[in-house]
Backbone as JSON Lines, residues from 0, in Angstrom:
{"i":0,"aa":"X","n":[14.34,-11.66,-9.02],"ca":[15.02,-10.86,-9.99],"c":[14.07,-9.76,-10.47]}
{"i":1,"aa":"X","n":[14.56,-8.57,-10.57],"ca":[13.75,-7.44,-11.03],"c":[14.35,-6.84,-12.29]}
{"i":2,"aa":"X","n":[13.48,-6.49,-13.22],"ca":[13.89,-5.8,-14.45],"c":[13.05,-4.54,-14.58]}
{"i":3,"aa":"X","n":[13.66,-3.48,-15.06],"ca":[12.92,-2.25,-15.3],"c":[13.26,-1.75,-16.69]}
{"i":4,"aa":"X","n":[12.23,-1.59,-17.53],"ca":[12.41,-1.05,-18.88],"c":[11.75,0.32,-18.92]}
{"i":5,"aa":"X","n":[12.44,1.28,-19.57],"ca":[11.89,2.64,-19.65],"c":[11.86,3.09,-21.11]}
{"i":6,"aa":"X","n":[10.81,3.84,-21.43],"ca":[10.7,4.45,-22.75],"c":[10.31,5.9,-22.53]}
{"i":7,"aa":"X","n":[11.12,6.82,-23.07],"ca":[10.81,8.24,-22.94],"c":[9.74,8.62,-23.96]}
{"i":8,"aa":"X","n":[8.92,9.61,-23.59],"ca":[7.87,10.09,-24.47],"c":[7.65,11.57,-24.23]}
{"i":9,"aa":"X","n":[6.83,12.17,-25.04],"ca":[6.44,13.56,-24.78],"c":[4.93,13.59,-24.57]}
{"i":10,"aa":"X","n":[4.43,14.5,-23.75],"ca":[3.01,14.53,-23.41],"c":[2.09,14.67,-24.63]}
{"i":11,"aa":"X","n":[2.56,15.3,-25.7],"ca":[1.72,15.5,-26.87],"c":[1.44,14.19,-27.6]}
{"i":12,"aa":"X","n":[2.39,13.28,-27.61],"ca":[2.19,12.02,-28.34],"c":[1.55,10.94,-27.46]}
{"i":13,"aa":"X","n":[1.57,11.13,-26.15],"ca":[0.96,10.15,-25.24],"c":[-0.46,10.6,-24.9]}
{"i":14,"aa":"X","n":[-1.27,9.68,-24.48],"ca":[-2.64,10.02,-24.07],"c":[-2.7,10.48,-22.63]}
{"i":15,"aa":"X","n":[-1.56,10.65,-21.98],"ca":[-1.51,11.06,-20.59],"c":[-0.86,12.44,-20.49]}
{"i":16,"aa":"X","n":[-1.57,13.42,-19.93],"ca":[-0.94,14.74,-19.79],"c":[0.25,14.65,-18.84]}
{"i":17,"aa":"X","n":[1.29,15.35,-19.14],"ca":[2.51,15.42,-18.33],"c":[3.34,14.13,-18.36]}
{"i":18,"aa":"X","n":[2.98,13.15,-19.16],"ca":[3.75,11.9,-19.22],"c":[5.1,12.16,-19.86]}
{"i":19,"aa":"X","n":[6.15,11.73,-19.19],"ca":[7.5,11.91,-19.74],"c":[8.16,10.56,-20.04]}
{"i":20,"aa":"X","n":[7.67,9.51,-19.36],"ca":[8.21,8.18,-19.66],"c":[7.23,7.1,-19.24]}
{"i":21,"aa":"X","n":[7.32,5.97,-19.92],"ca":[6.56,4.77,-19.58],"c":[7.55,3.77,-19.02]}
{"i":22,"aa":"X","n":[7.11,3.05,-17.99],"ca":[7.99,2.08,-17.37],"c":[7.29,0.72,-17.3]}
{"i":23,"aa":"X","n":[8.09,-0.33,-17.41],"ca":[7.58,-1.68,-17.23],"c":[8.49,-2.36,-16.22]}
{"i":24,"aa":"X","n":[7.89,-2.79,-15.13],"ca":[8.64,-3.46,-14.06],"c":[8.25,-4.94,-14.07]}
{"i":25,"aa":"X","n":[9.24,-5.8,-14.15],"ca":[8.96,-7.23,-14.13],"c":[9.71,-7.87,-12.97]}
{"i":26,"aa":"X","n":[8.96,-8.53,-12.09],"ca":[9.54,-9.22,-10.94],"c":[9.38,-10.72,-11.13]}
{"i":27,"aa":"X","n":[10.45,-11.43,-10.93],"ca":[10.4,-12.9,-10.97],"c":[10.81,-13.41,-9.61]}
{"i":28,"aa":"X","n":[9.99,-14.3,-9.05],"ca":[10.31,-14.88,-7.75],"c":[10.28,-16.4,-7.86]}
{"i":29,"aa":"X","n":[11.07,-17.02,-7.03],"ca":[11.11,-18.47,-6.95],"c":[10.76,-18.88,-5.54]}
{"i":30,"aa":"X","n":[9.82,-19.8,-5.41],"ca":[9.43,-20.28,-4.08],"c":[10.54,-21.17,-3.55]}
{"i":31,"aa":"X","n":[11.09,-20.79,-2.4],"ca":[12.17,-21.57,-1.79],"c":[11.66,-22.43,-0.65]}
{"i":32,"aa":"X","n":[10.62,-21.96,0.02],"ca":[10.11,-22.67,1.18],"c":[8.93,-23.53,0.76]}
{"i":33,"aa":"X","n":[8.91,-24.75,1.22],"ca":[7.8,-25.64,0.91],"c":[6.66,-25.34,1.86]}
{"i":34,"aa":"X","n":[5.45,-25.26,1.3],"ca":[4.28,-25.0,2.13],"c":[3.25,-26.09,1.86]}
{"i":35,"aa":"X","n":[2.2,-26.09,2.69],"ca":[1.15,-27.09,2.54],"c":[0.38,-26.89,1.25]}
{"i":36,"aa":"X","n":[0.25,-25.64,0.81],"ca":[-0.48,-25.34,-0.41],"c":[0.44,-25.49,-1.62]}
{"i":37,"aa":"X","n":[-0.05,-26.12,-2.68],"ca":[0.79,-26.21,-3.87],"c":[0.98,-24.82,-4.48]}
{"i":38,"aa":"X","n":[2.21,-24.49,-4.76],"ca":[2.54,-23.18,-5.3],"c":[3.45,-23.35,-6.5]}
{"i":39,"aa":"X","n":[3.27,-22.54,-7.51],"ca":[4.18,-22.68,-8.65],"c":[5.61,-22.36,-8.24]}
{"i":40,"aa":"X","n":[6.57,-23.08,-8.78],"ca":[7.96,-22.83,-8.38],"c":[8.46,-21.45,-8.79]}
{"i":41,"aa":"X","n":[7.92,-20.89,-9.87],"ca":[8.31,-19.54,-10.31],"c":[7.07,-18.71,-10.53]}
{"i":42,"aa":"X","n":[7.17,-17.45,-10.15],"ca":[6.08,-16.51,-10.37],"c":[6.64,-15.28,-11.06]}
{"i":43,"aa":"X","n":[5.88,-14.75,-12.01],"ca":[6.32,-13.54,-12.69],"c":[5.18,-12.53,-12.64]}
{"i":44,"aa":"X","n":[5.52,-11.31,-12.27],"ca":[4.54,-10.24,-12.16],"c":[5.06,-9.03,-12.94]}
{"i":45,"aa":"X","n":[4.24,-8.52,-13.85],"ca":[4.62,-7.36,-14.65],"c":[3.67,-6.22,-14.34]}
{"i":46,"aa":"X","n":[4.23,-5.05,-14.09],"ca":[3.44,-3.84,-13.84],"c":[3.89,-2.76,-14.81]}
{"i":47,"aa":"X","n":[2.93,-1.91,-15.19],"ca":[3.23,-0.8,-16.1],"c":[2.95,0.51,-15.37]}
{"i":48,"aa":"X","n":[3.81,1.51,-15.6],"ca":[3.69,2.8,-14.94],"c":[3.84,3.93,-15.95]}
{"i":49,"aa":"X","n":[3.2,5.05,-15.64],"ca":[3.38,6.29,-16.39],"c":[4.0,7.27,-15.41]}
{"i":50,"aa":"X","n":[5.08,7.91,-15.81],"ca":[5.78,8.81,-14.91],"c":[5.9,10.2,-15.52]}
{"i":51,"aa":"X","n":[5.82,11.2,-14.66],"ca":[6.02,12.58,-15.1],"c":[7.47,13.03,-14.86]}
{"i":52,"aa":"X","n":[8.29,12.15,-14.32],"ca":[9.7,12.48,-14.1],"c":[10.44,12.37,-15.42]}
{"i":53,"aa":"X","n":[11.33,13.31,-15.7],"ca":[12.11,13.2,-16.95],"c":[13.03,11.99,-16.88]}
{"i":54,"aa":"X","n":[13.24,11.35,-17.99],"ca":[14.07,10.15,-18.04],"c":[15.56,10.45,-17.87]}
{"i":55,"aa":"X","n":[15.96,11.67,-18.19],"ca":[17.39,12.0,-18.1],"c":[17.8,12.17,-16.64]}
{"i":56,"aa":"X","n":[18.96,11.65,-16.31],"ca":[19.51,11.83,-14.97],"c":[18.98,10.84,-13.94]}
{"i":57,"aa":"X","n":[18.03,10.0,-14.31],"ca":[17.49,9.01,-13.39],"c":[17.95,7.62,-13.82]}
{"i":58,"aa":"X","n":[18.63,6.93,-12.93],"ca":[19.05,5.57,-13.24],"c":[17.87,4.62,-13.06]}
{"i":59,"aa":"X","n":[17.99,3.45,-13.65],"ca":[16.93,2.44,-13.51],"c":[16.78,2.03,-12.04]}
{"i":60,"aa":"X","n":[17.88,1.98,-11.31],"ca":[17.82,1.6,-9.89],"c":[17.06,2.66,-9.08]}
{"i":61,"aa":"X","n":[17.28,3.95,-9.4],"ca":[16.56,5.02,-8.69],"c":[15.07,4.95,-8.99]}
{"i":62,"aa":"X","n":[14.72,4.69,-10.24],"ca":[13.31,4.56,-10.6],"c":[12.69,3.34,-9.91]}
{"i":63,"aa":"X","n":[13.41,2.25,-9.84],"ca":[12.89,1.04,-9.16],"c":[12.64,1.33,-7.68]}
{"i":64,"aa":"X","n":[13.53,2.11,-7.03],"ca":[13.32,2.47,-5.62],"c":[12.08,3.36,-5.46]}
{"i":65,"aa":"X","n":[11.86,4.28,-6.4],"ca":[10.68,5.13,-6.34],"c":[9.4,4.3,-6.49]}
{"i":66,"aa":"X","n":[9.41,3.35,-7.39],"ca":[8.24,2.48,-7.59],"c":[7.97,1.68,-6.33]}
{"i":67,"aa":"X","n":[9.02,1.11,-5.74],"ca":[8.87,0.32,-4.53],"c":[8.33,1.18,-3.39]}
{"i":68,"aa":"X","n":[8.82,2.4,-3.24],"ca":[8.33,3.3,-2.19],"c":[6.87,3.66,-2.41]}
{"i":69,"aa":"X","n":[6.5,3.89,-3.66],"ca":[5.1,4.21,-3.97],"c":[4.19,3.06,-3.58]}
{"i":70,"aa":"X","n":[4.55,1.84,-3.94],"ca":[3.67,0.7,-3.65],"c":[3.65,0.37,-2.17]}
{"i":71,"aa":"X","n":[4.7,0.7,-1.45],"ca":[4.69,0.52,0.01],"c":[3.6,1.39,0.62]}
{"i":72,"aa":"X","n":[3.55,2.66,0.22],"ca":[2.51,3.58,0.72],"c":[1.14,3.15,0.22]}
{"i":73,"aa":"X","n":[1.05,2.77,-1.04],"ca":[-0.24,2.41,-1.62],"c":[-0.82,1.16,-0.97]}
{"i":74,"aa":"X","n":[0.04,0.22,-0.57],"ca":[-0.49,-1.0,0.06],"c":[-1.1,-0.69,1.42]}
{"i":75,"aa":"X","n":[-0.52,0.28,2.16],"ca":[-1.13,0.69,3.43],"c":[-2.46,1.38,3.19]}
{"i":76,"aa":"X","n":[-2.52,2.22,2.15],"ca":[-3.78,2.89,1.83],"c":[-4.83,1.86,1.4]}
{"i":77,"aa":"X","n":[-4.41,0.85,0.65],"ca":[-5.35,-0.16,0.18],"c":[-5.99,-0.87,1.37]}
{"i":78,"aa":"X","n":[-5.21,-1.17,2.4],"ca":[-5.76,-1.84,3.58],"c":[-6.82,-0.96,4.25]}
{"i":79,"aa":"X","n":[-6.56,0.33,4.38],"ca":[-7.55,1.22,4.98],"c":[-8.78,1.33,4.09]}
{"i":80,"aa":"X","n":[-8.58,1.35,2.79],"ca":[-9.72,1.46,1.89],"c":[-10.56,0.18,1.91]}
{"i":81,"aa":"X","n":[-9.91,-0.97,1.99],"ca":[-10.64,-2.23,1.99],"c":[-11.47,-2.4,3.27]}
{"i":82,"aa":"X","n":[-10.95,-1.95,4.39],"ca":[-11.67,-2.12,5.66],"c":[-12.63,-0.98,5.96]}
{"i":83,"aa":"X","n":[-12.23,0.24,5.68],"ca":[-13.04,1.39,6.06],"c":[-13.6,2.16,4.87]}
{"i":84,"aa":"X","n":[-13.4,1.66,3.66],"ca":[-13.91,2.31,2.45],"c":[-13.48,3.79,2.39]}
{"i":85,"aa":"X","n":[-12.21,4.0,2.6],"ca":[-11.67,5.36,2.69],"c":[-11.9,6.16,1.4]}
{"i":86,"aa":"X","n":[-11.83,5.52,0.25],"ca":[-12.0,6.25,-1.0],"c":[-13.44,6.7,-1.22]}
{"i":87,"aa":"X","n":[-14.39,6.1,-0.53],"ca":[-15.8,6.47,-0.67],"c":[-16.23,7.5,0.38]}
{"i":88,"aa":"X","n":[-15.29,7.96,1.18],"ca":[-15.59,8.94,2.22],"c":[-16.08,10.24,1.59]}
{"i":89,"aa":"X","n":[-17.18,10.76,2.1],"ca":[-17.79,11.96,1.53],"c":[-17.33,13.26,2.18]}
{"i":90,"aa":"X","n":[-16.42,13.18,3.14],"ca":[-15.91,14.4,3.76],"c":[-15.11,15.2,2.74]}
{"i":91,"aa":"X","n":[-15.42,16.46,2.61],"ca":[-14.72,17.3,1.65],"c":[-13.88,18.37,2.32]}
{"i":92,"aa":"X","n":[-14.07,18.58,3.6],"ca":[-13.25,19.57,4.31],"c":[-11.89,18.92,4.57]}
{"i":93,"aa":"X","n":[-10.81,19.53,4.11],"ca":[-9.49,18.89,4.2],"c":[-9.08,18.51,5.62]}
{"i":94,"aa":"X","n":[-9.36,19.37,6.61],"ca":[-8.96,19.05,7.98],"c":[-9.73,17.86,8.53]}
{"i":95,"aa":"X","n":[-11.02,17.78,8.25],"ca":[-11.83,16.67,8.74],"c":[-11.4,15.36,8.07]}
{"i":96,"aa":"X","n":[-11.17,15.4,6.76],"ca":[-10.74,14.19,6.04],"c":[-9.38,13.72,6.54]}
{"i":97,"aa":"X","n":[-8.48,14.66,6.8],"ca":[-7.15,14.32,7.31],"c":[-7.24,13.71,8.71]}
{"i":98,"aa":"X","n":[-8.07,14.29,9.56],"ca":[-8.24,13.77,10.92],"c":[-8.81,12.36,10.9]}
{"i":99,"aa":"X","n":[-9.78,12.12,10.04],"ca":[-10.37,10.78,9.95],"c":[-9.36,9.77,9.41]}
{"i":100,"aa":"X","n":[-8.57,10.17,8.41],"ca":[-7.53,9.29,7.88],"c":[-6.49,8.96,8.95]}
{"i":101,"aa":"X","n":[-6.14,9.95,9.77],"ca":[-5.19,9.73,10.85],"c":[-5.75,8.75,11.88]}
{"i":102,"aa":"X","n":[-7.04,8.87,12.18],"ca":[-7.65,7.94,13.13],"c":[-7.67,6.52,12.56]}
{"i":103,"aa":"X","n":[-7.96,6.38,11.27],"ca":[-7.97,5.05,10.65],"c":[-6.58,4.42,10.71]}
{"i":104,"aa":"X","n":[-5.56,5.2,10.37],"ca":[-4.19,4.68,10.41],"c":[-3.78,4.32,11.83]}
{"i":105,"aa":"X","n":[-4.18,5.12,12.81],"ca":[-3.85,4.84,14.21],"c":[-4.53,3.56,14.68]}
{"i":106,"aa":"X","n":[-5.79,3.39,14.31],"ca":[-6.5,2.16,14.68],"c":[-5.86,0.94,14.04]}
{"i":107,"aa":"X","n":[-5.42,1.09,12.81],"ca":[-4.76,-0.03,12.13],"c":[-3.46,-0.39,12.84]}
{"i":108,"aa":"X","n":[-2.7,0.61,13.28],"ca":[-1.47,0.35,14.02],"c":[-1.77,-0.3,15.37]}
{"i":109,"aa":"X","n":[-2.8,0.17,16.04],"ca":[-3.18,-0.4,17.33],"c":[-3.52,-1.88,17.19]}
{"i":110,"aa":"X","n":[-4.22,-2.23,16.14],"ca":[-4.58,-3.63,15.9],"c":[-3.32,-4.47,15.71]}
{"i":111,"aa":"X","n":[-2.35,-3.94,14.96],"ca":[-1.1,-4.7,14.76],"c":[-0.32,-4.83,16.06]}
{"i":112,"aa":"X","n":[-0.27,-3.74,16.85],"ca":[0.44,-3.8,18.13],"c":[-0.2,-4.81,19.06]}
{"i":113,"aa":"X","n":[-1.49,-5.01,18.93],"ca":[-2.19,-5.98,19.77],"c":[-1.94,-7.41,19.3]}
{"i":114,"aa":"X","n":[-1.2,-7.56,18.21],"ca":[-0.86,-8.89,17.72],"c":[-1.93,-9.5,16.84]}
{"i":115,"aa":"X","n":[-2.86,-8.7,16.38],"ca":[-3.94,-9.21,15.53],"c":[-3.61,-8.89,14.08]}
{"i":116,"aa":"X","n":[-4.02,-9.75,13.18],"ca":[-3.74,-9.53,11.76],"c":[-5.0,-9.23,10.95]}
{"i":117,"aa":"X","n":[-6.1,-9.89,11.27],"ca":[-7.31,-9.76,10.48],"c":[-8.21,-8.65,11.02]}
{"i":118,"aa":"X","n":[-8.32,-7.55,10.28],"ca":[-9.16,-6.46,10.73],"c":[-10.64,-6.83,10.79]}
{"i":119,"aa":"X","n":[-11.19,-7.59,9.82],"ca":[-12.6,-7.98,9.95],"c":[-12.87,-8.78,11.22]}
{"i":120,"aa":"X","n":[-11.94,-9.66,11.6],"ca":[-12.12,-10.43,12.85],"c":[-12.07,-9.5,14.05]}
{"i":121,"aa":"X","n":[-11.21,-8.49,14.02],"ca":[-11.12,-7.52,15.11],"c":[-12.43,-6.74,15.21]}
{"i":122,"aa":"X","n":[-12.98,-6.32,14.07],"ca":[-14.25,-5.58,14.09],"c":[-15.34,-6.41,14.75]}
{"i":123,"aa":"X","n":[-15.36,-7.71,14.43],"ca":[-16.38,-8.58,15.01],"c":[-16.17,-8.73,16.52]}
{"i":124,"aa":"X","n":[-14.92,-8.9,16.94],"ca":[-14.63,-9.04,18.38],"c":[-15.0,-7.77,19.15]}
{"i":125,"aa":"X","n":[-14.65,-6.61,18.59],"ca":[-14.92,-5.35,19.27],"c":[-16.43,-5.09,19.31]}
{"i":126,"aa":"X","n":[-17.16,-5.54,18.31],"ca":[-18.62,-5.36,18.32],"c":[-19.24,-6.1,19.5]}
{"i":127,"aa":"X","n":[-18.62,-7.22,19.91],"ca":[-19.14,-7.99,21.04],"c":[-18.64,-7.45,22.38]}
{"i":128,"aa":"X","n":[-17.47,-6.79,22.38],"ca":[-16.89,-6.27,23.62],"c":[-16.25,-4.92,23.32]}
{"i":129,"aa":"X","n":[-16.98,-3.84,23.57],"ca":[-16.51,-2.5,23.21],"c":[-15.28,-2.06,24.0]}
{"i":130,"aa":"X","n":[-15.01,-2.66,25.14],"ca":[-13.86,-2.26,25.95],"c":[-12.57,-2.95,25.5]}
{"i":131,"aa":"X","n":[-12.65,-3.82,24.5],"ca":[-11.48,-4.56,24.04],"c":[-10.36,-3.61,23.58]}
{"i":132,"aa":"X","n":[-10.71,-2.58,22.8],"ca":[-9.7,-1.63,22.32],"c":[-9.02,-0.88,23.45]}
{"i":133,"aa":"X","n":[-9.78,-0.5,24.47],"ca":[-9.17,0.18,25.62],"c":[-8.22,-0.75,26.35]}
{"i":134,"aa":"X","n":[-8.58,-2.01,26.42],"ca":[-7.68,-2.99,27.05],"c":[-6.36,-3.1,26.29]}
{"i":135,"aa":"X","n":[-6.41,-3.05,24.97],"ca":[-5.18,-3.09,24.17],"c":[-4.33,-1.86,24.45]}
{"i":136,"aa":"X","n":[-4.97,-0.7,24.53],"ca":[-4.22,0.52,24.82],"c":[-3.52,0.43,26.18]}
{"i":137,"aa":"X","n":[-4.22,-0.05,27.18],"ca":[-3.65,-0.17,28.53],"c":[-2.53,-1.19,28.54]}
{"i":138,"aa":"X","n":[-2.68,-2.29,27.82],"ca":[-1.66,-3.34,27.83],"c":[-0.37,-2.87,27.16]}
{"i":139,"aa":"X","n":[-0.47,-1.93,26.24],"ca":[0.71,-1.41,25.55],"c":[1.24,-0.15,26.23]}
{"i":140,"aa":"X","n":[0.66,0.24,27.35],"ca":[1.05,1.44,28.09],"c":[0.95,2.68,27.21]}
{"i":141,"aa":"X","n":[-0.05,2.7,26.34],"ca":[-0.26,3.87,25.48],"c":[-1.16,4.88,26.14]}
{"i":142,"aa":"X","n":[-2.05,4.41,27.01],"ca":[-2.98,5.32,27.7],"c":[-2.68,5.25,29.19]}
{"i":143,"aa":"X","n":[-2.63,6.35,29.83],"ca":[-2.34,6.36,31.27],"c":[-3.44,7.11,31.98]}
């Protein structure tokens, strides 16, 4: 179950420039599948957001979809940052930074296509056998 609460504000009264509304998203989930690990039967997660979108004309459902889309993109970025420290990259030339980000995303996709889930384990395997990545490319008919 998802709930979204919104409060409109003006940038002058908020500590955030351009803030037009504050949002609180609360998700409640119930574990339906039994697993080996003990898990609480109900979980509740609350997130708070600051938005520059005006509150008028936006339904709660539209705002919930925007939040979900944002976190979908952010979770992919988090994976790249956790493995490759993308946020600490010192490249300042936009084209070079974009090219490196594209290579990171491509490598992440290649790892998933190869059926692997753990990037640290992949890094360790590739360190022992540098041709492993080329083998994955050939097996997926990506390189000819």
